[in-house]
C-alpha positions in Angstrom: -0.8 11.5 -4.2 0.0 13.2 -1.2 2.7 11.8 0.3 3.6 12.3 3.7 6.9 13.6 5.0 9.5 12.4 2.6 12.7 11.6 4.8 14.8 8.7 3.3 17.6 8.2 6.0 20.9 7.5 4.3 23.0 5.1 6.2 25.9 6.9 7.9 29.2 5.4 6.8 30.6 5.8 10.4 27.4 4.5 12.1 28.2 2.1 15.2 24.6 0.7 14.9 23.7 -1.9 12.6 21.5 -0.9 9.5 18.4 -2.3 10.9 18.9 -0.5 14.2 19.6 2.8 12.5 16.3 2.4 10.6 14.4 1.5 13.6 15.6 4.8 15.4 14.7 6.9 12.2 11.3 5.3 12.3 10.7 6.4 15.9 11.9 10.0 15.0 10.1 10.5 11.8 6.8 8.5 12.2 5.8 8.4 15.6 6.4 12.1 17.0 2.7 13.0 16.6 1.0 10.1 18.3 4.0 9.5 20.6 3.2 12.8 22.3 -0.4 12.5 22.7 -0.2 11.1 26.3 0.8 14.7 27.2 -2.8 15.8 26.9 -5.2 13.0 25.6 -6.2 11.8 29.3 -6.2 15.1 30.7 -8.7 16.3 27.9 -11.0 13.3 28.5 -11.8 14.6 32.1 -11.7 18.3 31.5 -13.6 18.3 28.1 -14.7 15.0 27.3 -17.3 14.7 30.3 -15.8 12.0 32.2 -15.8 12.0 36.0 -12.9 11.1 38.2 -14.2 7.9 39.6 -13.1 4.3 39.1 -15.8 3.4 36.6 -15.1 6.5 34.3 -11.5 6.0 34.7 -12.0 2.3 33.5 -14.3 3.4 30.7 -11.8 6.1 29.4 -8.7 3.6 29.4 -10.8 1.0 27.7 -12.0 3.2 24.9 -8.3 4.7 24.3 -6.9 0.9 24.4 -9.6 -0.4 21.8 -9.0 2.8 19.6 -5.5 2.1 19.6 -6.1 -1.4 18.8 -8.7 -1.0 16.2 -8.0 2.2 14.4 -4.2 2.3 14.5 -3.3 -1.3 14.7 -5.8 -3.1 12.8 -6.8 -0.5 10.4 -3.6 1.4 9.5 -0.7 -0.9 10.5 -2.2 -4.3 9.1 -4.7 -3.2 6.4 -4.3 0.5 5.1 -0.5 0.1 4.6 -1.3 -2.7 2.1 -2.6 -0.1 -0.2 0.7 1.4 -1.4 1.3 3.1 -4.7 4.4 1.5 -5.8 5.8 1.7 -2.3 4.5 5.2 -1.6 1.7 6.0 1.0 -0.3 9.1 2.1 -3.6 10.5 1.2 -2.4 11.9 -2.2 -0.7 8.6 -3.3 -3.8 6.8 -2.2 -5.8 9.2 -4.4 -3.7 8.7 -7.4 -3.8 4.9 -6.8 -7.7 5.1 -6.8 -7.7 7.1 -9.8 -6.1 4.1 -11.7 -9.4 2.4 -11.6 -11.2 5.0 -13.6 -10.9 6.5 -17.1 -9.3 10.0 -17.5 -13.0 11.6 -17.2 -16.3 10.7 -15.6 -18.1 11.1 -12.4 -16.3 8.5 -10.5 -13.0 10.0 -11.3 -14.2 13.4 -10.0 -15.6 11.9 -7.0 -12.4 10.3 -6.0 -10.4 13.6 -6.7 -13.1 15.4 -4.5 -12.4 13.0 -1.4 -8.7 13.2 -2.0 -8.5 16.8 -2.1 -10.9 17.0 0.9 -8.4 14.8 2.9 -5.5 16.7 1.7 -7.1 20.0 2.8 -7.7 18.9 6.2 -4.2 17.6 6.6 -3.1 21.4 6.2 -5.6 22.1 9.2 -3.9 19.4 11.1 -0.3 20.6 10.4 -1.2 23.9 11.6 -2.7 22.6 15.1 -0.1 19.9 15.8 3.0 22.1 16.5 0.8 24.6 18.6 -0.8 22.0 20.8 2.3 19.7 21.1 4.6 22.4 22.2 2.0 24.1 24.5 1.3 20.9 26.3 5.0 20.1 26.8 5.8 23.6 28.4 2.6 23.4 30.5 4.6 21.0 32.5 6.3 24.2 34.2 3.0 25.0 35.7 2.9 21.8 37.7 6.7 22.2 38.6 6.3 25.9 39.4 2.8 27.5 39.2 4.3 31.2 39.0 5.6 30.3 35.7 2.1 30.0 34.3 2.2 33.6 32.4 5.5 32.5 30.6 4.1 29.2 28.9 2.6 31.1 25.8 5.6 33.5 25.3 8.0 30.6 25.7 6.0 28.2 23.1 5.9 31.3 20.6 9.7 31.3 21.1 10.2 27.8 20.5 8.2 27.6 17.4 9.6 30.6 16.1 13.0 29.1 16.3 11.8 25.8 14.8 10.4 27.7 11.8 13.5 29.9 11.5 15.8 27.0 11.1 13.8 25.1 8.4 15.7 26.8 5.5 19.0 25.0 6.8 17.5 21.6 6.4 17.0 19.0 9.0 19.7 16.6 8.1 22.2 17.4 11.0 19.3 17.6 13.9 17.5 14.6 12.1 20.2 12.5 13.2 19.1 13.1 17.0 15.4 12.6 16.3 15.4 8.9 16.6 17.6 8.5 19.9 15.5 11.2 21.6 12.3 9.6 20.5 13.7 6.4 21.9 14.4 7.9 25.2 11.0 9.3 25.1 9.1 6.1 24.8 11.2 4.2 27.3 10.5 7.2 29.7 7.0 7.4 29.3 6.7 3.6 29.4 8.7 3.2 32.6 6.7 6.0 34.3 3.5 4.3 33.2 4.6 0.8 34.3 5.6 2.1 37.7 2.3 3.5 38.4 0.4 0.4 37.1 2.7 -1.7 39.3 1.3 0.5 42.3 -2.2 -0.1 41.4 -2.3 -3.2 39.1 -6.2 -3.3 39.2 -6.3 -0.7 36.5 -5.5 -3.4 33.9 -9.1 -4.6 34.3 -9.8 -1.8 31.8 -8.4 -3.9 29.0 -11.8 -5.4 29.1 -13.9 -3.8 26.3 -17.0 -3.9 28.3 -15.8 -1.1 30.4 -15.8 1.1 27.4 -19.4 0.1 26.5 -20.5 0.5 29.9 -19.3 4.1 29.8 -22.0 5.0 27.2 -24.6 3.0 29.1 -23.8 4.9 32.3 -24.0 8.4 30.7 -26.2 8.1 28.0 -26.4 10.0 24.8 -23.8 12.5 26.3 -21.4 9.7 26.8 -20.6 10.0 23.2 -18.8 13.2 23.7 -16.0 11.3 25.4 -14.9 10.3 21.8 -14.0 13.8 21.0 -11.2 13.5 23.6 -10.4 10.0 23.2 -9.5 10.7 19.4 -6.5 12.7 20.7 -4.9 9.4 21.4 -4.8 8.3 17.8 -3.8 11.4 16.3 -0.7 10.7 14.1 -2.0 7.6 12.7 -1.9 8.8 9.2 1.9 9.2 9.6 2.3 5.5 9.7 1.0 5.3 6.3 2.3 8.5 4.9 5.9 7.7 5.6 5.6 4.1 4.3 7.4 4.9 1.2 10.5 6.3 2.7 11.0 3.6 5.4 9.1 0.7 4.5 6.0 -1.1 6.0 7.7 -3.8 7.9 10.1 -1.5 9.9 7.1 0.8 10.8 5.1 -2.2 12.1 7.8 -3.7 14.0 8.5 -0.3 15.8 4.9 0.2 16.5 4.4 -3.3 18.1 7.6 -3.7 19.8 8.0 -0.3 21.4 5.6 2.5 20.4 2.3 0.7 21.2 3.6 -1.0 24.6 4.9 2.5 25.7 1.5 4.4 24.8 -0.6 1.8 26.8 1.6 1.5 29.8 1.6 5.5 30.2 -2.1 5.8 29.5 -2.9 3.2 32.0 -0.3 4.6 34.4 -2.0 8.0 34.2 -5.5 6.0 35.0 -3.8 4.3 37.9 -2.5 7.6 39.2 -6.0 9.2 38.9 -7.5 6.2 41.1 -4.9 6.8 43.8 -4.9 10.7 43.6 -8.0 12.2 41.7 -6.5 15.6 42.2 -3.7 14.9 39.8 -6.3 15.3 36.9 -5.1 18.8 36.4 -2.1 17.3 34.5 -1.8 13.5 35.1 1.1 13.1 32.8 3.5 15.3 34.7 2.1 14.0 38.1 3.4 10.6 37.2 7.1 11.7 38.0 8.6 12.9 41.3 9.1 16.7 41.8 12.8 16.3 41.3 12.2 14.9 37.7 9.7 17.6 36.6 12.1 19.9 34.8 14.1 17.1 33.1 10.8 15.6 31.8 9.6 19.0 30.6 12.9 19.4 28.6 12.4 15.9 27.1 8.8 16.5 26.4 9.6 19.9 24.6 12.4 18.0 22.4 9.6 15.3 21.7 7.1 17.9 20.6 9.6 19.8 18.6 10.5 16.4 16.8 6.7 15.8 16.3 6.2 19.4 14.9 9.1 19.0 12.6 7.7 15.8 11.2 4.5 17.5 10.4 6.1 20.6 8.8 8.4 18.3 6.7 5.2 16.4 5.6 3.4 19.5 4.6 6.3 20.5 2.5 6.1 16.9 0.6 2.4 17.1 0.4 2.6 20.6 -1.2 5.2 19.4 -3.7 3.2 16.4 -4.7 0.1 18.7 -5.0 2.1 21.0 -7.2 3.2 18.2 -9.5 -0.3 16.5 -9.8 -1.6 20.0 -10.8 -3.6 20.8 -7.8 -1.5 24.0 -6.7 0.5 26.4 -8.6 4.3 26.1 -8.8 6.3 27.1 -5.9 10.0 27.5 -5.0 11.5 24.3 -3.6 14.7 24.5 -2.2 16.8 21.2 -1.6 18.7 21.4 1.6 20.6 18.1 1.1 22.5 16.9 -1.9 22.2 13.4 -0.8 18.6 13.1 0.5 15.6 13.5 -1.8 13.2 14.1 1.1 15.1 17.2 2.6 13.1 20.2 1.1 12.2 23.4 2.2 9.4 25.4 0.5 9.7 29.1 1.9 6.1 30.0 1.1 4.7 27.3 2.9 7.1 27.8 5.9 6.2 31.2 6.5 2.4 30.7 6.0 2.5 27.9 8.5 4.9 30.0 10.9 2.3 32.8 11.0 -0.8 30.6 11.4 0.8 28.5 14.2 2.0 31.4 16.2 -1.4 33.2 15.8 -3.1 30.0 16.9 -0.8 29.8 20.0 -1.5 33.3 21.0 -5.3 33.1 20.1 -6.2 29.9 22.0 -3.5 30.3 24.6 -3.6 26.7 25.9 -3.7 23.3 24.9 -7.0 22.8 26.5 -8.6 25.2 24.1 -6.6 23.8 21.2 -7.9 20.2 21.8 -11.3 21.1 20.8 -9.9 22.0 17.4 -7.8 19.0 16.9 -10.0 16.1 16.2 -11.9 17.4 13.2 -9.0 17.6 11.0 -7.6 14.1 12.3 -10.8 12.2 11.9 -11.9 13.8 8.5 -8.7 12.7 7.0 -9.2 9.2 8.5 -12.6 9.1 6.9 -11.4 10.1 3.4 -8.5 7.4 3.6 -11.2 4.8 4.2 -13.4 6.0 1.4 -10.4 6.0 -0.9 -9.4 2.5 0.4 -12.8 1.2 -0.5 -12.4 2.3 -4.0 -9.0 0.4 -4.2 -10.2 -2.8 -2.6 -13.3 -3.0 -5.0 -11.8 -1.8 -8.2 -8.1 -2.5 -8.0 -8.0 -5.6 -5.8 -11.3 -7.0 -7.0 -12.8 -7.7 -3.5 -16.4 -8.7 -3.6 -19.0 -5.8 -2.7 -20.0 -7.9 0.5 -16.5 -7.9 1.6 -15.9 -4.1 1.0 -19.1 -3.2 2.6 -18.7 -5.1 5.7 -15.1 -4.6 6.5 -14.5 -1.1 5.2 -18.1 -0.3 6.5 -17.0 -1.0 10.0 -14.0 1.3 9.6 -16.0 4.1 7.9 -18.6 3.8 10.9 -16.0 4.4 13.3 -14.3 7.2 11.6 -17.7 8.9 10.9 -18.6 8.4 14.7 -15.4 10.3 15.8 -15.8 12.9 13.2 -19.4 13.5 14.1 -18.7 13.8 17.7 -16.1 16.3 16.9 -18.6 18.3 15.1 -20.2 19.4 18.3 -16.9 21.3 19.0 -17.0 23.5 16.0 -18.0 26.6 18.2 -15.2 25.8 20.9 -12.4 26.0 18.2 -13.3 23.1 15.7 -14.2 25.8 13.2 -10.4 26.5 12.6 -9.4 23.4 10.9 -12.7 23.4 9.0 -11.9 26.7 7.9 -8.4 26.0 6.8 -9.7 22.9 5.1 -12.3 24.9 3.1 -9.9 27.5 2.1 -7.2 25.0 0.8 -9.7 22.9 -0.8 -11.1 25.9 -2.7 -7.6 27.0 -3.8 -6.8 23.4 -5.2 -10.2 23.0 -6.9 -9.9 26.4 -8.4 -6.4 25.9 -9.6 -7.4 22.6 -11.1 -10.4 23.9 -12.9 -8.6 26.9 -14.1 -5.8 25.0 -15.7 -8.3 22.6 -17.6 -9.9 25.8 -18.8 -6.6 27.2 -19.8 -5.6 24.2 -21.5 -8.8 23.9 -23.4 -8.6 27.6 -24.4 -4.9 26.9 -25.9 -6.1 23.8 -27.5 -8.9 25.8 -29.3 -6.6 28.5 -30.5 -3.7 26.2 -31.5 -2.6 25.5 -35.0 -2.3 21.8 -36.1 1.4 20.7 -36.3 1.2 19.4 -39.8 -0.5 22.7 -40.9 2.2 24.8 -39.5 4.9 22.7 -41.0 3.3 22.5 -44.4 3.1 26.3 -44.3 6.9 26.5 -43.5 7.6 24.3 -46.5 5.5 26.7 -48.7 7.2 29.8 -47.4 10.3 28.7 -45.6 11.8 31.3 -43.1 15.6 31.8 -42.4 17.1 28.8 -40.3 19.5 29.9 -37.6 22.1 27.5 -36.0 21.4 26.0 -32.6 18.4 24.2 -31.1 15.4 25.9 -29.6 13.4 23.8 -27.0 9.8 25.1 -27.0 8.0 24.2 -23.6 4.3 23.2 -24.1 1.7 21.8 -21.8 0.0 20.1 -24.6 1.3 17.0 -26.6 -0.3 18.3 -29.9 -0.4 21.6 -31.9 2.1 24.4 -32.0 2.8 26.4 -28.7 2.3 30.1 -28.7 5.9 30.7 -27.9 7.0 29.3 -31.3 4.3 31.2 -33.2 5.5 34.4 -31.3 9.1 33.9 -31.9 8.6 33.4 -35.7 6.3 36.3 -35.9 8.6 38.6 -34.1 12.1 37.4 -35.2 11.1 35.8 -38.5 13.6 33.0 -38.0 13.5 29.2 -37.1 16.3 27.4 -35.5 18.0 24.4 -37.3 16.6 22.0 -34.8 13.2 22.7 -33.2 12.0 20.7 -30.1 8.5 20.8 -28.8 8.7 19.5 -25.3 5.8 18.5 -22.8 6.3 17.6 -19.3 3.6 14.8 -18.0 3.2 13.9 -14.4 2.0 10.3 -13.7 -0.2 9.0 -11.1 2.7 7.1 -9.8 5.6 8.1 -7.4 8.4 7.6 -9.8 9.1 6.9 -13.5 12.3 4.7 -14.5 14.7 6.6 -16.6 14.6 4.1 -19.4 10.9 5.2 -19.5 11.5 8.9 -18.7 11.6 10.3 -22.7 9.6 9.6 -25.7 10.7 11.2 -28.9 8.7 11.7 -31.9 10.4 12.9 -35.1 8.0 14.9 -36.8 10.0 16.3 -39.8 13.8 16.8 -40.4 14.7 19.4 -37.8 11.6 19.1 -36.0 10.8 16.6 -33.0 8.4 16.4 -30.2 9.6 15.0 -26.9 7.5 13.9 -23.9 9.2 13.6 -20.6 7.4 11.7 -17.7 7.7 12.0 -14.1 6.1 10.6 -11.0 4.3 12.7 -8.5 7.3 12.5 -6.0 9.9 13.3 -8.3 11.3 16.7 -9.2 11.5 17.8 -12.9 15.0 18.2 -14.3 14.8 19.0 -18.1 18.5 19.2 -18.8 19.0 16.0 -17.2 16.0 14.6 -19.2 17.5 15.9 -22.4 20.6 14.2 -21.8 19.0 10.8 -22.0 17.7 11.5 -25.4 21.3 10.9 -26.7 20.6 7.1 -26.5 17.5 7.7 -28.8 19.7 9.3 -31.4 19.0 13.0 -30.5 21.9 14.9 -28.9 21.7 18.5 -27.4 24.6 20.8 -26.9 24.0 22.8 -23.7 25.8 25.9 -25.1 23.7 26.1 -28.2 20.3 25.2 -26.8 17.7 27.9 -25.9 14.7 27.2 -23.9 11.4 29.4 -25.0 8.6 29.7 -22.3 5.3 31.3 -22.8 4.2 33.4 -19.8 0.5 34.0 -20.0 -1.5 37.0 -18.7 -4.9 35.7 -17.8 -7.9 38.0 -18.3 -11.0 36.9 -16.3 -14.3 37.1 -18.2 -17.8 36.3 -17.5 -18.8 32.5 -18.8 -20.3 29.4 -17.8 -17.2 27.5 -16.9 -16.3 29.2 -13.6 -17.6 32.0 -11.7 -16.0 35.4 -12.2 -14.5 35.6 -8.7 -12.9 32.2 -9.0 -11.4 33.2 -12.3 -9.9 36.2 -10.6 -8.7 33.9 -7.9 -7.1 31.7 -10.6 -5.5 34.5 -12.4 -3.9 35.9 -9.0 -2.7 32.4 -8.2 -1.1 32.2 -11.9 0.6 35.6 -11.4 2.2 34.7 -8.1 3.0 31.2 -9.0 6.8 30.3 -8.8 9.3 30.5 -11.9 9.0 27.8 -14.3 12.7 28.2 -15.1 13.6 27.3 -11.5 10.8 24.7 -11.1 12.2 22.7 -14.2 15.8 23.3 -13.5 16.5 25.2 -16.7 19.8 27.2 -17.0 18.7 30.8 -16.5 21.1 32.2 -19.0 19.6 29.9 -21.9 15.9 30.7 -21.2 13.6 33.2 -23.4 10.2 34.1 -22.0 7.5 35.4 -24.4 4.4 36.8 -23.0 0.7 36.4 -24.3 -2.6 37.6 -23.2 -5.4 34.9 -22.8 -9.0 35.6 -22.0 -10.6 32.9 -19.8 
């Protein structure tokens, strides 16, 4: 499910650019912010923490490894292969998980394994979403140290201030500033490409590093310790998941075109330009990116870099909102308040809870680690872990959905998985240096999602065991009819069978039944969206009693009043002024049992207590909602 940042870009009515040009610019701003700002720190980290030495052989080896990582992992794997695995046009780790689940029945070990892999990838994405804003903004502002070394003490406070401002404006939405993202990133890629090209022109011999033998010879020269360079090389491919995640909002073709025509050439030119600079001036290794430009251009480049890293951070933050929304829809996280900051753009959402959790975590990370060098050690684990889970899920889709022969799956995807696991394995050696952070975040998020999913299953099973069969209940009403009152009562229920507790409580306490009773269940399908003509299904049980099933995709937002309006075409009309909605609010009581450990039951109960309002989540009219409480022992 998880879909990536949801940012459909509406075409401006007064745009001076052709639609294709506007979409191209939008792609630069939304998709390529993360990977596009990697040149700020990737080469530097290869020589600071990766173990490379500033000599020609190692420079060529590092450049070769970066070039072929970009070629194989990003271009071949993601741009031309992973992006084929779309879930009705949507991409991203959770969308891929939902697609893989189509291959298996509703229960079973294989389905459980797919869910576990998908949740692992999603959990690691949260770790990545905390690190990306911190390392990006820090690395941009560290350019001030090159321009004026005396400003070094102000880098961290400025980074804290910039990030605080970024999180503070999230509630206003990104629609206005979003229009600037594309042009700024276009200037960014052109700038870094030109800087790199000028440096390569001065030392054209650096292009010899395109030969993959230099990358292989690096390992030959350095032996087993040479593998540690991959922990720094991986910084050049961070953000590759964004290509897949944003596919549903921009389209695979425009993403491919932007990558091949501008982004990839600019990145390669800049990386090779930094390598050429190091050949001419090994002392520039302290910050080769900023040493590419003359002194007069340092501060303008710092400003441009900061803008680019803010855009990269914004993309990750928006992606976290979208991923969380889809996790809620698929039942992996409790309901949360979702604010819509644009009436025209579905993807413009704001989740206050997620925003402030992210803000606190990012600011603590900046102050705790203090530099992009320190954060680099923590970055690779989350990125490579997510890449590996994507490959595993892709193997399931290729075998069971596309029906590829086992030999092709094992050979093709086996090579990809080997590369992913190699990157991941090398990064595990950096756990003590900071790699523990994304792992801790991932474990925590995974535990929350698994606990919520398991707890909901337990709760639904408990409700099923205690429920009264529909026919038995209706037969009892015929035998002893209660008073019927005017209007329509809609009883929300998570199950498509049985009588909901809210109806039983209402009858027990008020001794009345409405003239028209509707039992309404909301189901979220493992597809991004459901057509309106398939939205509602109505079952007329008895005169005055009906059961309605409303279906949504995991990228959609439930809107019950709007769904009920669709029922008129099926012969069931609702008057909003005489319709009441009855909800059951359960108070969960943990108890010792075999289904789940007691501490996890307490955790689930706490998550349930703090979950968002069902009234707001389902967009029910607040003045027409009645909540009835009940205690349930788990």
